Structures are given as C-alpha cells and as structure tokens.
C-alpha positions in Angstrom: 120.8 187.8 -6.0 121.9 185.4 -3.3 119.8 184.0 -0.4 121.7 181.8 2.1 120.8 179.8 5.3 117.1 179.1 4.4 116.0 176.3 6.6 112.7 174.2 6.4 112.0 171.2 8.8 109.1 169.1 8.1 107.3 166.6 10.2 109.1 163.8 8.5 112.3 165.0 10.0 113.6 166.3 6.8 115.3 169.9 6.5 116.9 171.8 3.5 119.7 174.3 3.9 119.9 176.3 0.8 122.3 178.9 -0.8 120.7 179.9 -3.9 121.5 182.4 -6.7 118.7 183.6 -8.8 119.2 185.1 -12.2 115.7 186.5 -13.0 116.5 187.8 -16.2 117.4 184.4 -17.7 115.2 182.6 -15.0 118.1 180.4 -13.9 118.6 179.2 -10.3 122.0 178.1 -9.2 122.4 175.9 -6.1 125.7 176.2 -4.2 126.7 174.0 -1.5 123.0 173.1 -0.4 122.2 170.4 2.1 119.2 168.2 2.3 118.7 166.2 5.6 116.7 163.3 5.6 116.5 162.0 9.3 120.2 161.4 9.9 121.4 161.2 6.2 122.8 164.6 4.7 122.8 164.8 0.9 124.9 167.7 -0.6 123.1 169.3 -3.5 124.8 171.6 -6.2 123.9 172.7 -9.8 121.5 174.9 -11.6 117.8 174.8 -13.0 116.9 177.1 -15.9 113.5 177.9 -17.2 113.9 180.0 -20.3 110.4 179.1 -21.9 108.3 176.0 -21.5 111.3 173.8 -21.2 113.1 173.0 -18.0 116.9 172.5 -18.4 118.8 171.4 -15.2 122.2 170.0 -14.2 122.1 168.8 -10.7 124.4 166.6 -8.7 123.8 165.2 -5.3 125.9 163.1 -2.8 125.8 161.9 0.8 128.0 164.0 3.2 128.6 161.0 5.3 130.2 157.7 4.8 128.6 155.8 7.8 126.3 153.0 7.3 124.1 154.1 10.1 123.3 157.6 8.6 121.9 155.6 5.6 119.6 153.3 7.3 118.0 156.2 9.0 115.8 156.8 6.1 114.4 153.1 6.3 110.9 153.5 8.1 111.2 150.1 9.8 114.7 151.0 11.3 114.3 154.4 12.1 112.5 154.6 15.6 112.8 156.7 18.8 115.5 154.6 19.9 117.7 155.1 17.0 120.2 157.3 18.7 121.3 154.2 20.8 121.6 152.0 17.6 125.1 150.3 17.4 126.4 150.4 13.9 129.4 149.9 11.7 130.3 149.8 8.0 130.7 152.4 5.2 128.5 153.6 2.6 128.6 156.0 -0.4 125.5 157.5 -2.1 125.6 160.0 -5.1 123.7 160.8 -8.3 122.8 163.3 -10.9 119.8 164.8 -12.9 120.9 166.4 -16.3 119.1 167.3 -19.4 115.9 168.8 -20.5 112.4 168.3 -19.1 109.1 169.0 -21.0 106.1 167.3 -22.2 108.1 165.1 -24.8 111.4 164.4 -22.9 113.1 163.7 -19.6 116.5 164.6 -18.3 119.1 161.8 -17.9 119.6 160.6 -14.3 122.0 158.4 -12.3 122.3 156.9 -8.9 125.1 154.9 -7.3 124.9 153.2 -3.9 127.8 151.2 -2.3 127.5 149.6 1.2 130.6 147.8 2.5 130.4 145.4 5.6 127.3 147.2 7.2 126.0 146.2 10.6 123.5 147.5 13.1 121.8 146.4 16.3 119.6 148.0 19.0 121.1 147.5 22.4 117.8 146.5 23.8 117.2 143.7 21.2 119.1 140.3 21.0 119.9 139.9 17.2 121.7 141.9 14.8 121.8 142.6 11.0 125.4 141.9 9.7 127.5 141.6 6.6 125.4 144.2 4.5 126.9 144.4 1.0 125.3 146.5 -1.6 126.5 147.4 -5.1 123.9 149.3 -6.9 124.0 151.5 -10.1 121.1 153.0 -12.0 122.0 154.8 -15.3 120.1 156.8 -17.9 122.5 159.0 -19.7 119.8 161.0 -21.9 116.4 160.6 -20.5 115.2 158.1 -23.0 113.3 155.5 -20.8 114.6 152.6 -22.9 118.2 153.5 -22.1 117.9 153.1 -18.4 120.2 150.4 -17.0 119.5 149.1 -13.4 122.5 147.0 -12.2 122.2 145.6 -8.6 125.3 143.7 -9.1 125.4 142.6 -5.4 123.0 142.5 -2.4 123.8 140.5 0.6 122.5 140.7 4.1 122.5 138.4 7.2 119.5 138.8 9.7 119.9 137.2 12.9 122.4 134.8 11.1 120.2 133.9 8.3 121.6 135.1 4.8 119.7 136.6 2.0 121.3 137.4 -1.4 119.9 139.1 -4.5 121.2 140.3 -8.0 119.1 142.3 -10.6 120.3 143.6 -13.9 117.7 145.1 -16.3 118.5 146.6 -19.6 116.2 148.1 -22.5 113.1 147.9 -20.0 110.8 149.4 -22.6 111.6 148.0 -25.9 112.6 144.5 -24.9 113.4 144.0 -21.2 116.5 142.1 -20.7 116.7 140.7 -17.3 119.3 138.8 -15.3 118.1 138.3 -11.6 118.1 135.9 -8.7 116.9 135.9 -5.1 117.9 133.5 -2.7 117.6 133.1 1.1 115.3 132.5 4.1 113.7 135.1 6.4 112.5 134.0 9.9 109.9 136.6 10.7 109.9 135.8 14.3 113.5 137.2 14.2 112.2 140.6 12.9 111.0 141.6 16.3 114.4 140.7 17.7 116.3 143.1 15.0 114.0 146.3 15.0 111.4 147.5 17.5 107.9 146.6 16.3 105.0 148.9 16.8 102.7 148.2 20.1 100.3 145.6 19.3 102.3 144.0 16.4 102.9 140.1 16.3 104.9 138.5 13.4 106.0 135.1 13.0 106.7 132.4 10.3 109.2 131.6 7.6 109.7 132.9 4.1 112.1 131.1 1.9 112.8 131.7 -1.7 115.3 130.5 -4.5 114.4 132.2 -7.7 116.2 132.9 -11.0 115.4 134.5 -14.2 117.6 135.4 -17.3 116.8 136.4 -20.8 115.0 138.8 -23.1 111.3 139.4 -22.8 110.8 138.9 -26.6 111.7 135.2 -26.1 108.8 134.9 -23.7 106.4 136.6 -26.0 107.5 134.6 -28.9 107.1 131.4 -26.7 110.8 130.6 -27.2 111.1 129.2 -23.7 114.4 127.7 -24.3 116.0 131.1 -24.8 114.5 132.4 -21.4 115.6 130.9 -18.1 112.9 131.2 -15.1 113.0 128.7 -12.2 112.6 128.6 -8.5 110.1 128.5 -5.7 108.8 130.8 -3.0 107.4 129.5 0.2 105.7 130.9 3.1 104.8 128.7 6.1 103.3 129.3 9.6 103.0 133.0 9.1 100.9 135.0 11.7 100.6 138.9 11.3 98.4 141.1 13.5 98.9 144.8 14.3 96.8 147.5 16.0 95.7 148.9 12.9 94.4 145.5 11.2 90.8 144.6 11.6 91.9 140.9 11.9 95.0 138.9 12.1 96.3 137.2 9.1 97.3 133.4 9.3 99.0 132.0 6.3 99.8 128.4 7.3 100.9 127.7 3.6 101.7 129.6 0.4 103.9 127.8 -2.3 104.7 129.2 -5.5 106.6 127.7 -8.4 108.0 129.7 -11.3 109.0 128.7 -14.9 109.1 130.8 -18.1 105.6 130.0 -19.1 103.8 129.9 -15.6 103.7 131.0 -12.0 101.9 128.1 -10.2 100.5 128.4 -6.8 100.4 124.7 -5.7 98.8 125.4 -2.3 97.4 128.3 -0.4 95.9 127.8 3.3 95.1 131.0 5.0 92.7 132.5 7.6 91.7 136.2 8.2 89.8 136.6 11.1 86.5 134.3 10.6 87.5 133.7 6.8 89.3 130.7 5.6 90.9 130.1 2.3 92.1 127.2 0.2 93.3 127.7 -3.2 95.4 126.6 -6.1 96.0 128.2 -9.4 98.2 129.6 -12.2 99.4 132.7 -13.7 100.5 133.2 -17.4 102.4 136.0 -18.9 103.6 137.2 -15.4 106.9 138.8 -16.4 105.5 140.7 -19.5 102.8 141.9 -17.0 105.4 143.1 -14.4 107.7 144.6 -16.9 105.7 145.8 -19.7 102.1 146.2 -18.3 100.9 143.6 -20.7 97.8 141.5 -19.8 98.1 138.7 -17.2 96.2 135.6 -17.6 95.2 133.2 -14.7 93.0 130.8 -13.0 92.2 130.2 -9.6 90.4 127.4 -7.8 88.9 128.7 -4.4 87.4 126.6 -1.6 86.2 128.1 1.9 83.9 127.2 4.5 83.3 130.9 5.5 84.1 134.3 4.0 83.0 137.2 6.1 83.9 140.5 4.2 82.3 142.7 7.1 84.7 140.9 9.6 87.7 141.2 7.2 87.0 145.1 7.0 86.4 145.6 10.3 82.6 146.4 10.3 81.1 146.9 13.5 77.8 145.1 13.8 76.7 146.1 17.3 76.1 149.8 16.6 75.1 149.5 12.9 71.7 150.3 13.5 72.2 153.2 15.6 74.9 154.5 13.5 74.4 153.9 9.8 77.4 154.0 7.4 77.4 157.2 5.5 80.6 156.5 3.7 80.0 156.8 -0.1 81.3 154.2 -2.5 83.1 155.0 -5.6 83.3 153.5 -9.1 85.4 150.4 -8.9 87.6 150.4 -12.0 88.4 146.8 -13.3 92.0 146.8 -14.9 92.1 146.2 -18.6 95.2 144.0 -18.6 93.7 141.1 -16.5 92.3 138.1 -17.8 91.5 135.8 -14.8 89.0 133.1 -14.1 88.0 132.0 -10.7 86.0 128.8 -9.8 84.8 129.3 -6.2 83.0 127.1 -3.6 82.1 129.0 -0.4 80.0 127.7 2.3 78.9 131.0 3.6 79.5 134.5 2.3 78.6 137.6 4.3 78.7 141.1 3.0 76.9 144.1 4.7 73.4 142.6 5.5 73.7 139.9 2.9 74.2 136.2 4.0 74.6 133.8 1.3 75.2 130.1 1.5 76.6 127.3 -0.7 77.9 129.9 -3.2 79.3 127.9 -6.2 80.2 129.1 -9.8 82.8 131.0 -12.0 84.0 134.5 -12.2 85.9 135.9 -15.1 87.6 139.2 -14.8 88.4 140.4 -18.4 88.0 143.5 -20.7 87.6 145.8 -17.6 84.5 143.7 -16.5 83.7 141.0 -14.0 81.3 138.3 -15.3 79.6 135.5 -13.3 79.1 132.4 -15.0 76.4 130.0 -13.6 76.9 131.2 -10.1 74.4 129.4 -7.6 73.8 130.4 -4.1 71.2 130.3 -1.3 69.7 133.3 0.5 66.4 134.9 1.5 65.1 131.4 2.5 65.4 130.3 -1.2 67.9 129.9 -3.8 69.6 131.9 -6.6 71.2 131.4 -10.1 73.1 134.3 -11.7 74.8 135.1 -15.1 76.1 138.5 -16.1 78.2 141.0 -14.5 79.6 144.5 -14.1 81.7 146.6 -16.6 83.8 149.6 -15.8 84.8 150.2 -19.6 83.4 153.6 -19.2 84.1 154.7 -15.5 81.8 157.7 -15.9 79.0 155.3 -16.7 79.6 151.9 -15.0 77.0 149.2 -16.1 75.4 146.0 -15.2 73.6 143.2 -17.0 72.3 140.2 -15.4 70.1 137.1 -16.0 68.9 135.7 -12.8 66.5 133.1 -11.5 65.4 133.4 -7.9 63.4 130.5 -6.3 61.3 130.6 -3.2 62.6 133.9 -1.8 60.9 135.3 1.2 59.2 138.5 0.3 59.5 140.6 3.6 63.5 139.6 3.7 63.9 140.6 0.2 62.3 144.0 0.6 64.3 144.6 3.9 67.6 143.7 2.2 67.2 145.2 -1.3 65.8 148.8 -1.4 65.4 148.3 -5.1 62.6 145.9 -4.9 60.4 148.3 -3.0 60.9 150.8 -6.0 60.0 148.1 -8.7 57.1 146.5 -6.8 55.7 148.8 -4.1 53.2 146.4 -3.0 55.9 144.1 -1.6 56.3 146.1 1.4 52.9 145.1 2.6 53.1 141.5 1.3 54.0 138.2 3.1 54.7 135.0 1.2 57.3 133.6 -1.1 58.0 134.1 -4.7 60.2 133.0 -7.6 61.3 134.9 -10.8 63.3 134.6 -13.9 64.5 137.8 -15.3 66.9 139.9 -17.0 68.1 143.4 -16.1 70.5 145.8 -17.6 71.3 149.4 -16.7 73.7 152.0 -15.4 75.3 152.7 -12.0 76.0 156.0 -10.5 79.3 157.2 -8.9 78.3 155.8 -5.6 77.8 152.4 -7.3 73.9 152.5 -7.0 71.5 151.7 -9.8 70.3 154.6 -11.8 66.6 153.4 -11.6 65.4 155.2 -14.8 68.2 153.4 -16.8 67.1 149.9 -15.9 65.6 147.9 -18.6 64.6 144.2 -18.5 61.8 141.7 -18.4 60.6 138.5 -16.4 58.0 136.1 -15.3 57.0 136.1 -11.7 55.6 133.0 -9.6 54.2 133.4 -6.1 53.2 131.1 -3.4 49.9 132.0 -1.6 50.4 135.5 -0.3 48.8 137.9 1.8 48.7 141.7 1.2 47.8 144.0 4.3 47.4 147.5 4.7 48.3 148.5 1.1 47.2 152.2 0.8 45.5 151.6 -2.6 43.5 148.5 -1.4 42.5 150.3 1.6 41.0 153.0 -0.5 39.2 150.3 -2.6 37.8 148.8 0.5 36.4 152.3 1.5 35.0 153.1 -1.9 33.2 149.7 -1.9 32.4 149.5 1.7 34.1 146.2 1.9 36.5 146.0 4.7 37.7 142.5 3.4 39.8 144.3 0.8 42.2 145.7 3.4 43.5 142.3 3.8 43.8 140.2 0.6 44.4 136.6 0.3 45.7 135.7 -3.0 46.6 132.2 -4.3 49.8 131.6 -6.4 50.0 133.7 -9.6 52.4 134.0 -12.4 52.4 137.6 -14.2 54.9 138.6 -16.9 56.3 142.0 -16.5 58.8 144.5 -18.2 60.5 147.5 -17.0 61.9 150.3 -19.1 62.6 154.0 -18.7 61.8 154.1 -15.0 58.5 152.1 -15.1 57.3 148.6 -14.4 54.6 147.3 -16.8 52.7 144.3 -15.7 51.0 142.3 -18.4 47.1 141.8 -17.5 46.7 138.4 -15.7 43.9 136.5 -14.0 44.1 136.2 -10.1 41.8 135.3 -7.3 41.3 138.1 -4.8 39.6 137.0 -1.6 37.7 134.4 -3.6 36.7 136.9 -6.4 37.8 136.1 -10.0 39.9 139.1 -11.1 42.2 140.5 -13.7 44.9 143.0 -13.0 47.3 145.2 -15.1 49.0 148.2 -15.2 52.3 150.0 -14.3 54.2 151.8 -11.6 57.1 154.2 -11.8 60.3 153.8 -9.8 59.2 157.3 -8.7 56.3 155.5 -6.9 53.7 156.7 -9.3 51.0 154.0 -9.9 48.5 153.3 -12.8 46.8 150.0 -12.5 43.3 148.6 -13.3 41.6 145.8 -11.5 38.6 144.1 -13.0 36.7 141.9 -10.4 33.5 139.6 -10.6 32.0 140.2 -7.1 29.2 137.9 -6.1 26.1 139.9 -5.3 25.8 137.8 -2.0 29.2 139.4 -1.0 27.8 142.9 -0.7 26.2 143.7 2.8 24.2 146.7 3.8 26.7 149.5 3.4 28.3 147.6 0.4 24.9 147.5 -1.2 24.2 151.2 -0.9 27.8 151.7 -2.6 26.6 149.1 -5.3 23.4 151.2 -5.9 25.5 154.6 -6.3 27.6 152.6 -8.7 24.8 151.4 -10.9 23.0 154.8 -10.9 26.3 156.4 -11.8 26.8 153.9 -14.7 23.1 154.0 -16.1 23.1 157.7 -16.1 25.9 157.7 -18.7 23.8 155.3 -20.8 25.4 152.0 -20.0 22.2 150.2 -19.1 23.8 148.0 -16.5 21.6 145.5 -14.8 22.6 143.6 -11.6 22.9 139.8 -11.8 24.5 137.1 -9.4 28.0 138.5 -10.3 28.8 142.2 -10.3 31.5 143.3 -12.7 33.5 146.0 -10.9 36.2 148.1 -12.8 38.6 149.7 -10.4 41.3 152.2 -11.6 44.3 153.0 -9.3 46.3 156.1 -9.8 48.2 158.6 -8.1 51.3 157.6 -6.0 51.8 154.6 -3.6 51.4 156.7 -0.5 48.4 158.7 -1.8 46.6 156.6 -4.3 43.6 158.1 -6.4 40.6 155.5 -6.8 37.8 155.1 -9.1 35.3 152.5 -9.6 32.4 151.8 -12.1 30.3 148.9 -13.4 30.7 150.0 -17.1 32.1 146.5 -18.0 35.1 148.0 -19.7 37.5 146.1 -17.7 38.5 143.5 -20.5 39.2 146.6 -23.0 41.3 148.5 -20.3 43.4 145.2 -19.9 43.9 145.2 -23.8 45.0 148.7 -23.9 47.5 148.5 -21.0 49.1 145.4 -22.7 49.3 147.2 -25.9 50.7 150.4 -24.4 53.6 148.3 -22.5 54.4 146.4 -25.7 54.7 149.7 -27.6 56.9 151.2 -25.0 59.1 148.1 -24.7 59.4 147.7 -28.5 60.4 151.4 -28.8 63.3 151.1 -26.3 64.4 147.7 -27.9 64.3 149.5 -31.3 66.4 152.3 -29.8 68.9 149.8 -28.2 69.1 147.9 -31.5 69.8 151.2 -33.4 72.6 152.1 -31.0 74.3 148.7 -31.4 73.9 149.0 -35.3 75.4 152.5 -34.9 78.3 151.2 -32.7 79.0 148.3 -35.1 79.0 150.6 -38.3 81.4 152.9 -36.2 83.8 150.1 -35.4 83.6 148.9 -38.9 84.4 152.2 -40.4 87.3 152.9 -38.1 88.5 149.3 -38.9 88.3 149.9 -42.6 90.0 153.4 -42.3 92.8 151.5 -40.2 92.9 148.8 -43.0 93.0 151.4 -45.7 95.9 153.4 -44.1 97.9 150.1 -43.4 97.4 149.3 -47.1 98.6 152.7 -48.1 101.5 152.5 -45.7 102.5 149.1 -47.2 101.9 150.3 -50.7 104.1 153.4 -49.9 106.8 151.1 -48.5 106.8 148.8 -51.5 107.0 151.8 -53.9 109.9 153.3 -51.7 111.7 149.8 -51.8 111.0 149.5 -55.6 112.4 152.9 -56.2 115.5 152.3 -54.0 116.1 149.2 -55.9 115.7 150.9 -59.2 117.9 153.7 -58.0 120.7 151.2 -56.8 120.3 149.1 -60.3 120.6 152.2 -62.2 123.5 153.4 -60.3 125.1 149.9 -60.6 124.4 150.0 -64.4 125.9 153.4 -64.8 128.9 152.1 -62.8 129.3 149.2 -64.9 128.8 151.1 -68.2 131.4 153.9 -67.1 133.9 151.0 -66.1 133.2 149.4 -69.5 133.7 152.6 -71.5 136.9 153.4 -69.5 138.2 149.9 -70.1 137.5 150.3 -73.9 139.5 153.5 -73.9 142.5 152.0 -72.2 142.4 149.2 -74.5 142.5 151.5 -77.4 145.2 153.5 -76.1 147.2 150.1 -75.9 146.5 149.5 -79.5 147.6 152.8 -80.6 150.9 152.4 -82.7 151.8 155.9 -82.1 151.8 155.6 -78.4 155.1 156.1 -76.9 
C-alpha cells in the first residue's frame, strides 16, 4: 500500500512530504524519497522502520538536499527572521546522517551525523556587519547504539563576527566509561556587534565583551584519581561591561565583571560584580569536580562568598507591588527539588533581603546545599523590629514529603507585624491576633510541607520558651466572655507584664505548661492547649481581691458561691477570691465556665501531666522510627557486605580452580613430554633399530 504526496505544515515553518509504503502484515514502513523542510532547509529521508514485536528495527538515512550555507543557517532561531529572504550569503555546506539498528527498553540504534561548512558568510542588507569565514567540520558517530561507543569530533570551528575571530575544537571519546576529552575555545565576542549582525527583537539591548581562552585534554579517570599531571586544563573566561535587557525580562542584567580561571582541580571565580534591577552582587568562589559533573553527572563541590547591599527577589521576579493587595497572587508553588549531586557552601552578607512581604536586614551566615537539602548555619538577620538566629533547613530527599527542621531564636519581635506576616503564628497562638507588644522565643520545629510548600500543621513538632515584654490583649473572644461571666468589663482589655511560659507542640496542638502571670493586677496561673484547627482548652486560675468586685460583679460572685457550696465545697469569702475559669470551644466561639471550688492548682498539674505524656509519646514514636530505619540500613549494609564477601569468595575460588586447572594441564603436558622423551631415548638405545 502506498501513500504519496502527504504534506503537513506546522507553525514552526516545518513541513513533511512523505511517500510511504506500508506492509501491514509485517508491520514495516518504507520511506521513499521523503522530504522534511525546516524553515529553508530541505532534508531527504529514506529507509524503513519495522515493528514486528516490542522491538523497533530501523534503517534510516537523511541528507540535506541543498548545498548552500544560507539554507543551513535558516534553522538558527537568532538568524531566521522576517527579513531572512533579503539575507546575503555565500559558502557551501553538506549535512547527512543515519539511524540504524534496534530500539527497545535495553538498547538504542546506532546513529551518525556529518556537517561540513566551507567558507560560509551572511549579512543582512540593513545591518552594517557580517559573519564571515565560517568553517565547520563535525562528525558524530555511534556505530552500534552503545552510548560509550559515541565519538564526537568537532575537528574545526572557525567564525569571524564583525571581524572578531572565534575558534573551537571538541573531540570526545568513551563518554560513559571514561570520557576522553580534547578541546579548546578561543576568541572574543563583542556583544555590541550582535545587533549589527542579526536583527534583535524590539526592546532588546545587548552590550559588553566576552573573551575566552580555554583548553582541556586528557581522560576523566586521571582527574578522578587526582593524577592532575596527566590531565591538562587551563585558561580563562571573562565578561566585562555586559548589559542585557529585553521586553520579556523583569529587570536588566548588568554584569560589570566576571572572571573565571580553570585548572584540572578547580574553576575559580576570582571576581563577580553584577546588578539585576535593584539587586547587586559581589562574589568570589571555587568549583571542584566540574568536569566529572559536566560529563558524568558526578557531584560538584564548591564554595561561594557573597556580599550585597540589597537583594530584592520581588523586583527580580517582576512582582507588582501596586496591585498586590487588590489582586492576590493565586499561583501555587510546587516542591523545590534540590539536586543530589551538589555539595555547595555559601557564606553571605546581605544588607537588605526582600521576598514577598518579608523584609530582612543585615543577613549574615552560611548555607550548605548537600544531600538534596539546604541547611542554614548560624544565619542571623533583623526583621519584625527585632532579630533572628537560625539553624536547620529544608530537605527534598523525599519529594512527595518535603520536610523542615529548624532551631531558631527570635528576639524582640513585634507581635502584630509577626501575625500579619506569618499566618502560621495565628494558628499556633490564636491570642496573638488580639495582642500588642513584643516577644522573644527560643524554639525547635520539625515537620512536613505539602506539595505547595506550605507547612502541614498537624505534622509540626517542637518545643520552646517564650518571653514577652509588657503586652496588652484586647477584644479576644474568650476574655470577652470571661468579662461577661464575672461582670467585670476590665477583663475585655488585659494588661499583662512580662512572662516566660514554656510550650510544646505536637500532633496539631500547642501545649502551654502552667505558668504564673499577673492579669490586670490579679495574681494568676494559666495552662492548657489549643489546636491548629482553632480549638482551645485552657484553665485560668486567678486570685481576685474582694474589693475589685463591684455591684454587678458581687451578684455574680454570690451566684458562684451558692453554686460551689451547693456541691459541698464549703467555700467562704475572704479578702482574696480564688476563681477557676475553664475556656473551651473554639477561638471564635469559646465556651466559658467559672467556679470557686479551689481546684485550679490540681487542674494545672493535670494539664502539665497530659502535655508531657503526649510529648513523650511522640518522642518515643520518633525514636522508635529512627531505630527502625537504622536497623534497616544496618541490615541492608550487612546484606550488601555478605553479598560482596560471597562474590569475593566465589572469585577467589574461581581463580584457584583456574590456577589448579592450568597447573594440572601444565603438569600433564610436562608428563606427556617426559614420557615421549623416554620412549624416544629407548628407541635410540634399541640395538635392533635399523
């Protein structure tokens, strides 16, 4: 069956003209004189593809139908524009290749590509400069589909852009087992001339100079074995005075200086001075294991020292601040996966760091990127009118369950600014929304993040110690109801001197250890818990002076006394009235109960015991899980070790048997030779021998 003249044209100005024979019985498709058109380049395609089973066998060849350099450069996006038809060009080229062999889950077909360009040149009539003297000799060959048998041989590349020459060579053998490299890059590119050579998109500006003189020769095994005398790598790459902007960029990039120096051991960045919008960067650093990373995907190691007066990530990402309140950003984040083959240390000093609605000043400290995680080490900064010290980090070792674990110290943070900035604070401490003042805290926190990088509140575990300045709580629904129950309006606005409660949070709840505090001059004790789901369960035990009760309050007090004594409490009224207040329900709909049963102290002990029991339970579960993982790893390691020992023993046994077999064969050979020699000598001694 034959189908001829089928044509498909895409938006990328590609077209296919196919003449196809289909043998459906053997599921074989034969291409005869087909043509693929890519912009102005025509490629002829011939051969066949067969799919008799799960394998795909093929034998395909392609070659450029034209030999003009102009047709080839049409497939370069930066060159191919609306004015391409007016392009002046000369020079010859040839392009051909093949794909041949079997493709399946375990193998690839062989392939090859040959490109030759001889004395190419092009120039747009409306532009003053040309690209001249283009010479390319490229051959990529893989005869059998085995990746390690690939040979890349760019034996020559020469081009002159507006008169500035650039030369390169790249030969790469055995890229998988032991990359064998022979390469150099040398030349200067004046970026100002790019716009004189090809039309730039409207709104694009490009200036500066890139100069390089790099060479490398040797096998990767020499680098891995630190035999640097057997691997040559040297040279420099520099960028100066670069300015790049476009209509699609949020901010222009200004690269005043970038200097890189190469040797077999290190890539050294001796200088970096750059600006991106409102952000500035000054840095220096080194990279180790760069070539194994680039060629074999091994771990790259490095260090960077960064200094900046200001980094505005919102400005860099093009965030709009004028309409942020009117139009909230609904774009969902996704899990940030940290590569496992990076071992990088950054020591930073940043004057001001802005991200979303966070503004941080005097940011100093270290960041370590390693083992698919980002760890902060002694990072200090100022925000929320206070300061912060941070250790810990983020791990993407399990991308389905990214995790965090931090030890942090906050000092003199403004409560209202903190609640406005961090929505998790209101879930952990609902009263904070109705509180003014400052606080300090030392705490640890660990837990999981969801697929939008937000904390899974029920997974958070930790503990800490809170210290506050004098604070004012106003309009908190629970205290409003207490005020109504006691007929004491003063409870609707509480002035509380400094306090320092301890807390734990586990399994979606925050447990506050009972602590002494003075509320509007009344000696009190508070303890209890609240859930991240906004449920509350607190006990407030206060000694209220009898004189503080007015007319309505005295009536409420008499009711409390009657209720307590009716239950056999035998409560009498002295100068100090002990009031036990239970707060339940939710933050927005609290449930209040009060009595004079003097059970406050016992209630506090019960709360503390319950919190400790819950925390100890989770701690035991975590320790058991750690032991289980350790035992699992130990078992796996022992199994691996046993397997390696068995393999080694088998190899020793095999070598021993081979040696014994060879010795026996040699012995037999010598024995036979000796016997034959004896027979020959007997014959020589035979007197009857003629």
